MARPATI-871406 format. One record per atom (N, C-alpha, C): x, y, z. Coordinates in steps of 0.001 Angstrom, whole numbers, plus 500000, padded with zeros to 6 digits. Layout:
XYZ
...
***
This chain:
354773764324595637
353781764584594439
353524762748593911
352554762411594209
352179760912594730
350926760834593438
351737760153592677
351040759468591458
350366758327591503
348812759004590671
348114757361590712
348176756177590202
348183755247590568
348796754052590283
347507753629588694
347757753381587897
347079753354586653
345999754244586927
346381755110586813
345520756330587189
343975756029588067
344382755393588930
342899754877589890
342911755743591212
341989757397591085
342006757558591934
341547757242593502
341574757491594300
340853756671595256
339715757759595799
340019758678596029
338945759524596290
337712759814595798
338370759862593943
336978759683593007
335772758772593393
336571757327593343
336277755915593348
335737755714594400
335713756226595906
335065756031596796
334087756650597053
334011758203596602
332933759373596269
332064758712595537
332852758013594501
331549757150593412
330766755770594156
331867755101594729
330823754041595219
329435754334596744
330144755189597442
329362755979598115
328202756400597503
328196756964596098
326751758117595818
326096756789595182
326653755461595014
326174754467594161
325262753693595506
325637753855596631
325685752377597184
326184750925597131
327120751565596505
328022750019596212
329497749607596983
330127748790596712
331330748124597455
332155748354595796
333267748939596127
334195748739595168
335038747697594757
334986747387593622
336049745932592998
336247746643592217
337861746246592265
338730746757591433
339027745524589512
338630746301588821
339043745881587352
340463745537587192
341534746572587759
342686746579587897
343708745522588681
343022744679589221
343407744039590126
341910743247590417
342075742167589404
339735741365589856
340322740427590750
338907740037591248
339205738994592022
339044737591591135
340321737100590632
340151735908589891
341700735129590277
341669734049589430
343295733462588844
343895733990588546
343983735117587583
345014736336587152
346041736753588305
344597736911588813
345716737598590048
346659736962591202
346151735668590955
346404734957592293
347968734059591410
348271733034590634
348941732498589956
349293732676588334
350864732868588030
350801732694586659
351324731487586499
351032730288586621
351468728795585921
350146727962586490
349096728533587204
348426727415588074
346694727649588092
346312726779588613
345043727404589196
344693726518590399
343446727257590710
343126726865592209
342054727169591994
341197726381592269
339815726646591839
338900726268593355
339460726154594597
338933726572595758
339419727483596550
340010728934595770
339864729690596326
338489730538596740
337985731057597786
337425732065597043
337695733520597952
337415734570597027
337594735397597557
336976736875598437
336851736564599673
336125737434600557
336439739077600979
335581739594601426
335625740722601970
336066740300603682
336803741317604571
337105741314605687
336021741149606921
334621742324606180
333590742073607016
332338740390607191
333118739960605842
332568738914605894
333381736917606650
334264737885607077
335849736856607395
335074736943609264
334855738207609519
334760738587611089
333128739979611564
333577739392612451
332376741008612569
332505742112613157
333654742405613254
334803743529613505
335346744238612777
335780743478611422
337611743968611340
337910745079611492
339432745310611776
340099746199612078
341115746735611201
341116747932611147
342454747609609681
344107747519610607
344180748433611944
345508747418612822
344716748204613894
345298746989614668
344646746559615839
345961747238617059
345602747832618286
347039748288619399
347731748760618405
348510749241617675
349108750104616938
350176748580616143
351395749707615560
351183748740614180
352476747956614542
352224746564614881
353123745439615152
353510744412614063
354545743378614358
354472742858612914
354896741077613712
355043741736614763
355851740258616158
354175738579615880
352905739487615039
352129737885614772
351661737533613695
352853737440612869
352292737806611083
352639736390610960
352062735889609921
351502734320609257
351860734702607750
352847733647607607
353559733799606032
352610733563604943
351855731881605188
350683731606604024
351190730735603510
350571730874602562
350852729941601531
352012730245600196
352267731901600003
353253732402599398
354639731985599625
354451732063601151
355922732108602157
357172733425601589
356769734621601261
357254735366601145
357980736486602527
358577735585603057
359159735769604436
359883736822604680
360827737665602954
361361738495602902
360536739695602979
359047739661602357
358360740869602413
357728741196604591
357742739818604754
356915740289606408
358328740751607134
359566740323606896
360734741031607169
360749742797607454
360421743122606112
360349744524605811
359206745019606509
358563744607606259
356877744897607267
357278745589608509
358222744501609698
358575744690610998
359190746062611008
361028746396609729
361025747290610028
360447748280609276
359071747964608646
358977749421608933
357963749738609888
357629748727611040
356172749265611934
357390749773612676
357956749521613153
359448750448614386
359720751547613617
359128751956612231
359145753602612403
358127754087611821
357220755045613088
355894755168612647
355720756086611233
356450756694611104
356522757884610717
356359757823609054
357439756578608886
357032755647607290
356157755283607554
355777754427608402
355131753512608441
352914754124607746
353467755670608533
352132756490608206
352110756556606491
353106757076606063
353643757085604342
353000756239603810
353523754830604138
353291753266602969
351252753275603514
351028753772604480
349679753502604989
348936754718604956
348598755596604550
348264756932605094
346882757245605089
347184757735605691
345439758272606166
344454757366607270
345365757002608157
344502755301608838
343717755719609436
343360756615609867
342289756549610510
341115756976609922
341024757724608994
339739757529607943
339745756065607453
340801755546607245
340574754543606535
340352753090607204
340482753291608694
339864752477609908
338822752060609278
338294750744609036
336471750240609780
335613751093610911
335187751527610261
334429752085611657
333573752911611658
332503753132612746
331413754018612078
331290755509611666
332513756133612068
332571757680611285
333137757962610559
333788756371609882
334268756583608630
333701755912607605
332843756579606846
332678755753605066
333129754458604693
332078753301604855
333048752166604502
332585751917602727
333152751858601891
333059751264600401
334300749887599729
334626749663600988
335563748741599889
336445749033599002
337087749949600314
338556750267599262
339425751262600353
340948750821599640
341946751229600355
343307751140599520
344077752462600275
345293753171599376
346346752338600134
347400752665599239
348506752233599955
349386753267598645
350536753745599963
351875754284599113
353162753216598844
354007753591597516
354678753141597675
355805753826596909
357291753872596705
357827754226596358
358756753741594984
358362754126594063
358882753017592755
359484753551591837
361077753600592134
361873754117590448
361269755420589734
361768756630591671
362179757847591210
361108758542591934
359544758199591678
358651758898592539
357484757504593586
356632758651594159
355846757733595098
354633757408594390
353718756412594346
352428755929593399
351432755653594373
350302755807594468
349384755656595431
348846754499594452
348347752814595365
348109751812594861
346497751671595503
345524751988594568
344315751751595120
343752749945595158
343402749627595940
342843748382595660
340955747766596675
341049747200596498
339483746220596733
339866745401597818
338800745422599185
339165744373600244
338588743267599933
338787742434598855
338385741592598887
339867740689598661
339944739532599421
341051738640600249
340680736833599816
341340736433599301
341756735103598634
341640733976600159
340709733155600059
340222732366601290
340684731013600894
340454730111602279
340143728818601375
339322728067602867
339028727824602748
337135727543604226
337691728526604919
337239729968604489
337171730969605406
338311731441606160
339358730982605916
340909731430606239
341606732180605152
342101733027605601
343030733833604694
344272733351604183
344299733297602925
345807731982602571
347137733104601950
346985734065602951
348614734777602263
349056735185603585
349700736354603552
350089736750604928
348797737749605464
349308737002606510
347689737596607381
348231737646609150
347563738697610387
347839738422610881
347580737151612081
347832737017613090
347038736350614362
346110736525615004
345806738061614635
344578738145615585
343659738411614216
342623737217614569
341532737589613260
340871738513612981
340640739898613542
339687740812612953
341106741847612620
342388741700612311
343533742501612070
343866742525610786
343624743284609584
343948743488608012
344627743756607030
346025744911608105
346523745799607751
347117745068606573
348146743790607313
348992743655606862
348612742488604975
347443741777605292
346794741168604284
346158742134603137
345848743532603618
345289744062602555
347430745214601911
347979745049602838
349212745939602618
350023744634601521
349399743337601389
350682742868600868
349296742231599274
348158742518599371
347207742860598205
347824743862597462
348113744688597899
348197746219597187
349879745762596350
351004745032597375
351950745723596773
351710744211595639
351165742867595750
351199742109594802
350567742653593634
350144743891593763
349092744611592206
349929745328591585
351515745430592141
352666746236591913
353286745005590655
353210743849591654
354243742656590619
353741742137590066
352161742188589993
351151741657588925
350025740429589099
350960739322589968
349932739018590706
351144738497591942
349274737644592941
351048737379594736
351903736242593858
352142735246593575
352870734563592678
354401735482592971
354033736306591802
355396736359591899
355857737434592749
355232737225593597
356250737505595422
357038736975595404
357160735339594862
357920734373595648
359265734325596244
359672735396594953
361194735369594782
361773737051595449
361013738020596034
361483739073596181
362735739431597421
363001740671597390
363957740591597657
364003741902599140
364498741570600526
363759742142601913
364206743822601360
365228744020600571
365946745351600074
365027746084599423
364700745036598514
363854745493597669
362127746550598164
361786746061598829
360525746618600088
360803747215600816
362252747423601666
362616748720601846
362944749943601334
363242749805600577
363209750996599015
361767751342598972
361072750793598404
359618750738597783
358870751356599048
359414751040600627
358694751438601470
359072752983602060
360239753544601543
360820754284601891
361397755297601465
361519754922599982
362403755232599021
363459755860599553
364612754878600068
365676755200600707
366671753945599535
367881754161599900
369077754043599831
369369752195599870
369191751377598645
369807750029599983
371359749779599156
371540749118599807
373125748571600675
372922747252600892
373790746488600135
373964744807600542
375129744544601067
375158743735602302
376454743203602492
376656741847602719
377395741193601911
377606739630602086
378421740058602667
378241739132603985
379078739253605024
380493738208604638
379915736868603450
380675735774603377
382086736644602180
381602737651601342
382721738271601022
384247738343601518
383709738940601992
384822739721603457
385737738459604074
387211739387604597
388450738148605722
387334738285606694
386879737518607404
386663737755608902
387126737799609745
388068737272609226
389570736815610105
390581737897610321
390191739416609670
391528740521609757
390346741177610340
391437741292611812
389966742463612716
390194743571612334
390792744149611362
390572745695610907
389182745631609943
389288744773609080
387510744550608067
386947744437609515
386859743145610343
385362742940610874
385498744651612319
386470745354612090
386085746503612943
385374747879611555
385650747625610911
385259748395609557
384074747968609564
382847746759609483
381841746193609099
381651746669610754
381782746545612191
380771747288612988
380858748314613087
381649749898612172
381560750530612347
380613751051611589
380329750910610473
379109750905609440
378217750522609580
377344749418610816
376702749204610828
375451750183612278
377758750414613120
377131751889614277
376509752698613665
377201753528612668
376619754284611928
375557754547611081
375212753773610579
373821753203610216
372446752929611115
373078752672612369
371971753180613491
371767754092613808
373008754837614241
372922756345615009
371790757440613984
372711756646612480
371297757721611205
369949757001611276
369601756467612025
368458755528612257
367625754886610808
368583754327609901
368499752850609094
368248752236609072
367471751785608390
366543750327608656
367552748903607863
367770748060609042
368627747046608993
367774745710608948
368532745053607883
367676743345608231
369025742504607906
368889741371608351
370500740288608330
369616738858608461
370091737738607892
369386736664607237
370470735481607596
370284734457607938
371413733479607460
370429732265606105
371328733093605177
370930732618603675
371561730850603726
369682730069603469
370084728842603287
369293728557602273
368930727288601397
368021726947600354
367147726931600654
366322726830599651
364685727328599877
363726726148600851
364227724866600998
363757723857601214
364130723398602944
365670724619602950
365177724973605203
365132726272605314
364412726746605027
364119728020605771
362548727435606528
363345728158607726
362543728614608723
362316726910609866
363903725747609260
364201724897610549
365536726212611632
365562724805612459
366123725601613386
367674725627613338
368553726867613867
370002726928613384
371071726814614513
372054727030614568
372678726955616076
371963727684616770
372028728154617702
371923728458619781
370927729133619193
369519728804619067
368554728838619135
368092729854617547
368803730373616470
368383731379615438
368157730249614394
367059731047613307
366131730247612663
366896730622611292
366767729717610666
367746729812608650
366634729975608287
366979730704607738
366320731840606292
365488733021606308
365132732979607769
364281734337608046
364749735285608595
364029736301608384
364755737844608754
364865738133609848
366168738492610108
366105739780611728
365972740729611352
365237741500612205
366111743033612406
366605743577613457
367210744680612928
368905745044613614
368217745861614429
368228746595615623
367247747294616797
368517747844617520
369807747537617115
370817748483617841
372225747662617374
373142749082617473
374429748507617863
375356749314618478
376233749189619645
376505749537619566
377980749546620515
379396750262620696
379966749611621758
380040750330623097
379877749475623915
379792749832625326
381656749945626223
381220750913626915
382358750653628235
381929749757629622
382876749084629563
383322747936630805
383768748606631639
382931748382633251
383466748720634430
384311748235634313
385918748452635276
386861748581635390
386844747218636744
386132746822637678
386016745586638194
385263744615637686
384958744601636445
384611743426635459
385855743386633707
386170744490633573
387123743948632573
388143743262632188
388288742410633938
389338741264633372
388117739681632783
386863739726632369
386022739450632085
385775739341631258
385482740860630467
384903741354629366
385990741927628187
386623742997629413
387493743394628246
387227744777628173
388309745830627600
387149747314627890
386352747729627402
386245747909626083
384792747932625605
384217746653624945
382594746374624930
382070745849624540
381308745892623116
381604745380622047
380185745556620363
378961744597620470
377898745164620718
376814744269620945
375826744805619685
374872743438619053
374601743919618657
373357743746618573
371910744090618538
370695743877619165
369746743323617548
368974742257618038
368026741586616884
366813741379617203
365955741181616723
364739740506616428
364257739915615742
363324739523616612
362803737603615379
361483737904615575
361124738193614493
359587738700614359
358213737302614271
359094735691613949
358813735102613626
358345734102614636
359272733372615484
358416732479616298
358272733324618172
359509734080617878
359859734647619444
361294733961619986
361533732628619128
362677732109619622
363791733254619778
364762733030620656
365745733657620771
367342732978621370
368141733608620255
369710733321620130
370348733092621965
370542731510622276
371307731124623493
372027731192623897
373226731872622913
375207732218623368
375524733280624189
376713733458623847
376753734845624720
375964735661624405
375824736870626305
374908737944626363
373369737821625688
373291736119625649
371793736405625470
371319735965626640
369931736340626777
368823736979628096
369241735890629223
369876734161629031
369779733793630316
370899733486630116
372542734021630015
373769733612629868
374321734141630916
375414733274630896
375952733901632001
377167735363632177
377302736174631215
377465737138630481
376508737790631739
375494737939631659
373934738568631298
374195738236633079
373873737825633600
373753737526635165
375014737822635467
375980738161635421
376882738724636234
377003740332635930
375821740445634973
376231741835635447
374639742626636063
374805743478636671
373747744133637773
372816744934636591
371634744873637580
370588745800636527
370992747526636579
371672747490637755
372240749065637466
372996748913636183
374108748383636190
375260748074634786
374400748269633826
373686747944633869
372647747629632314
372078748940631639
371270749329632829
370735751227632550
371715751897632714
373214751805633044
374275752623632981
374549752378632012
374687751286630907
374772751165629452
373799751602628445
372992751672629202
371235751947628177
371282750960627189
371264749749627872
370462748554626649
369485747678628113
368419747979626841
367087747637627211
366679746740626256
365927745715626899
365481744419625976
363871744777626050
363268744697624513
361407744869624415
361135743928624346
360138743239623525
359023742102623596
360035740865623500
359648739592623306
359722738570623038
360327738395622146
361433737499621597
362502737847619964
363326738640620184
363577739493621142
364668740398621078
365737740069621919
367044740035621314
367807739570622012
369624740727621499
370313739765622524
372124740875622215
372651739204621468
373377739906620682
374570739245620952
375449740188620112
377140739140620672
378861739889620422
378786739385619197
379709740892618474
379724740821617110
380446739939616615
381215739613616662
381867738018617023
381176737305616487
379870736886617233
379077735998616917
378156735786615776
377394737198616008
376734737418614935
377596737064613788
378906737595613095
379637737316611933
380422735749611623
380107735545612744
380045734076612617
379082733001611943
377711733482611937
376918733003611944
375382733616610618
375499734799610588
374930735496609643
375998735415608677
375170735910607131
375541735833605913
375382736944605115
373879737947605631
373615739033604835
373034740160605874
373111741466605176
372533741951605831
372391743057604797
371015743487605161
370252744780604514
370270745860605105
370790747088604514
370321748398604794
369681749455604086
368801750045604662
367427751391604035
368420752327604355
369180753201603680
370128754109603793
368731755718603720
368278756375604638
367288757653604432
368056758534604045
368179759326603257
367898760622603003
367605761672603075
368527762844604341
367610763698604043
368192764960602974
366799765696602387
367394766386601153
366467768053601339
366188767943603234
365639769205603416
366438770354604158
366875771047603444
368143772461604285
367556772994605416
366240772820605798
365478774087606622
365178773153608123
365951771889608371
366648770849609698
367697770800609810
368153770575611251
369776770752611871
369749768974611489
369591767983610759
370077766959610103
370914766994609044
372128766448608870
373248766364607324
372098766446606374
372668766890605792
371120767090604355
372343766994603080
371826766938601589
371955766173600895
371632767091599778
372532767152598621
371862767616597578
371816766089596639
370384766484595784
370031764986595242
370120765139593675
370765764460592847
371047764961591363
370262762891591192
368947763149589988
369011762135589359
368433762195587678
369539760883587238
368966760966586017
368173759801585328
367103759961584339
367018758440584145
367642758092582810
368131757196582729
369057756279581787
368429755268580929
368945754601579623
369068753031579440
369490752488578625
369637751195579166
370670750319578296
369825749741577596
370829749720576031
370141749547575256
371111748872574274
370948747834573443
371815746722572896
371937747915571383
370818748745570691
371455749495570003
372183750702569984
372392750950571464
372280752732571901
373214752136572665
373552752512574357
374593752686575091
374379751891575787
375265750407575827
375212749412576714
376213748970575668
377850749128576726
378915748597576250
379563747096577313
378480747096577955
378976745698579566
379934746327580894
380054745740581310
380362745904582495
381845745602582835
382640745374581688
383890745456581796
384515746569580850
385739747579581465
386154748226581165
387977748198580146
388597746764580334
389052746061579737
388184746097578282
386967746139577780
387176745657576758
386775747351576090
387117747269574577
386728748611573913
384840749624574092
384433747947573652
382859748853573670
382181748946575317
382774748931576659
382651749539577453
382812750711577507
383113751732576515
382649753150576066
381678753951575992
381152752510575573
379353752999574761
378521753188576189
378893752645576985
378050752870578490
377127754746578705
376733754455579081
376090756225580062
376987756588580300
377181757868580196
378330758656580961
377737760031581401
377781760326582872
377429761316583502
379049762022584465
378733763187584157
379610763811584740
379380764589585506
380089764714586733
380164765362588367
380895766792588548
380442767754589100
381648768853589414
381662768570590764
382835768530591258
382548768989592704
383570769629593176
383192771065593334
384051772299594252
384836771876595396
384849770795596123
385608770529596902
385554769055597804
386161768694598474
386409767833598946
384989767174599550
384784766011599224
383573765994599445
382571764398599864
382038763982600736
381465762343600996
380239762064599722
380221761216599239
379056760996597728
378685759640598344
376797759734597653
376458758392597588
375856758658596887
375954757138595489
375580756517594905
374262755615594564
373366755700593531
373071754621593485
372255754327592409
372348752894591667
371688752558590544
370918751971590222
369427751661590632
368407751512589973
368003750489589056
367775749587588331
367125748662587295
365716748444587380
364740749360586313
363748749007586471
363005747529586215
361997747213587737
361529746659588013
360520746119586895
360507744715586399
359490744234584751
359064743149585376
358652742855586706
358242741350587772
356970741412587062
355687743163586752
354335742906585797
354803742310585368
355375741998583957
355720741236583041
355227739726583443
355227739153584803
354903738041584826
356088736622584375
356656736612583323
357925735967583089
359112736539583816
358967737721584330
360600737892584691
361021736877586156
359905736516587021
359833735507587862
360981734873587584
361130734101586258
361859733483586049
362916733640585550
363019734798585545
364972734740585211
365435736319585898
366383735626585793
367448736955586526
367480738222586255
367504738759587273
368091739837587295
369006740411586020
369182741938585603
370596742596585394
371442742436586225
373053741773585778
374398742294586479
374879743656586422
374346744517587367
374400746219587055
375605746693588238
375553747631588108
376743748303589146
377839749585588357
378771750543588533
378618751356588486
380606751948588214
381248752645587840
382188752978587974
382313754573588071
383241754700589223
383641756698589035
385088756577588642
385385757752587566
386480757808586679
386545759954587518
387748759887587166
388587761553587529
388634761614586164
387844763240585693
388506763727584428
389149764468584186
389661765628583570
390044766895583086
388810767712583183
389748768751583608
388829770064584613
387620770563583716
388148770058582494
387679771029581537
386743770058580193
386580768952580971
385753767810580359
384887768379579753
384227767999578359
382709768404578370
382036767250577328
382770766566576686
382421765525575772
382910764522576513
382134763261575546
382335761325576243
383754761299575984
384032760557577110
385517760013577548
385810759247576000
386813758949575693
386900758109574601
388291757202574889
388866757791575673
390097756621576529
389590756877578064
390024755700579022
389831755799580173
390934756404581173
390436757079581770
392062758229582806
391774757458584098
391780757922584808
391795757680586575
390818757146587281
390381755505587341
389450755103588052
389599755206589542
388894755937590573
388482756208591659
387903755291592672
386728754730592163
385859754219592561
385244753252591602
384884752032592352
384406750504591634
382932749987592712
382191750264592092
380750749380593343
380888747969592708
380294747146593683
379767745846593192
379281745590592534
379086744945591603
378615744432590741
377384742737590878
375806743324590916
375008742578591710
374010742261590237
373322741033590758
372001740657590148
370710740983590801
370993742308591195
369582743145592215
369104744297591379
367970744702592237
367117745721591919
368080747302591959
368621747382592841
369552748045593571
371243748123593622
371832748723593388
372993748737593651
374053750075594544
374607750132595280
374654751444596167
376133751445596320
376681752473596613
377773752750596367
378516754347597569
379496754549598188
379905755772598612
381251755909599012
381638756837599010
383425757068599059
383029758621599398
384528759230599288
384963760616599295
386070760918598177
385504761884597809
386459762318596489
386730763384596329
387694764185596181
388712765699595962
387846766235595181
388202767261595286
387509768259594368
387856767869592941
386969768641592146
387660768120590644
386368767320589928
386076767523588637
384976766570587743
385827764793587982
384331764560587498
384540762981587541
383161762885586629
383644761475586239
382285760983584957
382428758863585798
380545759346586024
380210757843586364
379472756891584993
379989755609585288
379899754873584333
378351754018585096
377265754162584481
376308753529585537
376349751904583824
376051750652584308
376475749434583223
376059748508584303
375610747498582752
375371746055583429
375862745012582312
376357743681582750
376543742613581826
375157742273580958
375743742609579598
374371742388578938
374609740936578970
372587740600579237
371709739024579141
372168738827577437
372805736964577496
372834736674576121
371901736216575676
371917736327574181
371042736415573392
369209737604573932
369762739117574618
368848739836574893
368757740510573171
368222741110573252
367794742570572520
367277743729572722
367464743319573534
366835745010575048
367042745319576313
367732745359577189
368310745759578182
367158746155579654
367403747509579348
366042747648580283
366368749657581085
365809749881581463
366083751092581837
366869751507583257
367095752508583616
368118752576585097
367282754379585754
367548753998586839
367765755177587350
368898755546588513
369575756870588388
370876757038588478
370515757818589606
371243757804591328
370220758592591963
371535759259592649
372437760298592169
374019761051592981
373702762006594525
374647761621595513
374170762688596723
375066763213597338
375139764231597237
376764765219598036
376285766094599133
377285766403599852
376890767172601307
377104768996600078
378007769139599482
378025770133598441
376842770271597028
377089771283596623
375829771685595486
376946770896594135
376784770427593351
377291770205592358
376339770599590874
377657770580590185
376574771186588531
376766769497587864
376028768563586976
376208767813586929
375264767992584904
375299766991584626
374649766710583439
375543764630582454
374533764972581648
374868763780581210
375565764391579712
376705763117579525
377745763742578102
377119763200577269
376610763383576083
375569762963575128
376260762508573511
377365764022573463
378256764166571888
379418763498572205
380063762787571620
381229762185571534
382224763598570915
382038764395569997
382953765694569883
381971766851569736
383108768208570051
381973769435569306
381792769201567617
380861769893567763
380378769544566160
381168770422564905
380918770243564048
382022770845562687
381162771044562128
381836772435561333
381297772931560400
382092772823559190
381239773845558423
382171773249556980
383460773848556396
383847774030557803
385008775433557121
386397774205558198
386013773157559079
386722772554559725
386369771662560500
387060770735560789
386457769671562103
387549769400562736
387328768852564128
388061768230565288
388392767342564649
390173766579564948
390778765386564468
391495765321565987
391899766166566711
392633765760567561
392301766270569194
392734765264569927
392530765915571326
394005766000572408
394244767688572530
395519766840572986
395283767331574770
396404766282575072
396337767050577041
397410766865577341
397580767717577792
398999768341578394
399017768288579732
400408767846580184
400146767395581875
401511768717582073
401679769366583053
402992770543583470
403522769612584620
404288769007584762
405160768764585768
406308769472587029
406804770317586089
408098770890586837
407963772704585906
408047773626586548
407782775156586427
409330775451587318
410403776616586125
411289777066586689
410863778528586568
411140779924587153
411411781289586706
410502781789586413
408891780728587079
407933782003586428
407919783144587181
407792784221586799
406570785425587551
404878785530587719
404309785749588870
403176786174588702
403303786787588025
401577786763587512
401146788099586169
400575789463587486
400816790380586896
400598792053587757
398818791559588031
398648792049588985
396964792055589596
396202793120588720
395064793130588457
394679794410587865
394270795476588438
394718795786589707
394851796711590268
396465797706590293
397514796155590237
398313796272590041
399010797158588411
397999796907587749
398337796982586348
397747798709585794
397307798860586734
396246800668586114
397766801858586243
***
């Protein structure tokens, strides 16, 4: 189900505009300074519709591509990186930009100056309606736009996303991972490559297997060489560009022919990247013009199944990739449809809140207040692989949030007694701890044995805060689980008695016991 953002219904608005013979003007995101910036005014900006900027505007020209986009004044490179990843998956693209044929500028589709886009926000899909008035200077679009003067999907998509943020300026500090989640409803995982010991061969193998598995599951992946803001876009080593995102389009292990193993070894771990910015490519090992490429015949490349696409796409050996790139964002897709042949997952959602006066105990299990955090119980009927995501509500619509850090969030998982029904007052066996990050989404996955578990989503309390915020806990398993939030501290007392003590008995050894007679044998 798709919910109308700010109760604006696309069909009703378009019908009303066509009947009145007027073009839509969005009062919820008006063409004025408040929709542009939260701390400045630019009197030179004029808002114009696509038909005022060119003779034959189009929503999309020659299919969805992102290799010719221009960032504009805001420099929201993270958003273009996410758009590029989205354009590689037509089904996802058509979800974000629904009914493209009928939204297209054409004689067969009635034009009312209104467009709609879908985004996944905090547990639900929402439809955002905008008018097509776009900010310009001297007749040119000033924010994200296509190099093709008559193509407007990117400018309109950015405007719809800016409406979610409250204004265009608030998009300066976005995250690629957040946009990927908003485009897909997937689970965002961050790999901070600098936090790993890359001298350890086992860790490098683990990272490659993780990316290879994500590629095989068609997850969206991007990577970047993080630098200071004033270095973004500058030339890096071996043809790489600093601070601008690349799309990961292939991760594979290849078998090398015996005649070439002296030079390359028995196997080769390659990662293929796409640079949507300038067509500049990696010039090191395994690049298009490298000695390694020249030593392999066309037949060998075909046997290995390696194909290069458009300009800007290139291969790197995984060791080189780890030497230069600092961060990878993965957006995992979770199939919850059990009527397909793909691996399916059971989904459990909980909406909760961290509040100063209620459920918020910080993120340190060593302090007593930790137990005040929200607690969620899950029963696994068998050993299973699980995925968990904690997402804090995005509050950038308040505008001041752009100047504040997000809360430092994460979660813990504890193994508890099989008959546990009430909140924990003493921590038991910890089986998993996620990373704690100042991000909107934190992800973790692990394999758990059969049993009962309690998940603690928690956050570090910001200094001087009077409230912390809402969160969404998503739990996925391949088997059906029973779950609930643990709200009560203890059983309810009556007028005659009350519970004072909880006793746990561990049986370590037993001898001479006899099996009780079966029901059939006792008759």
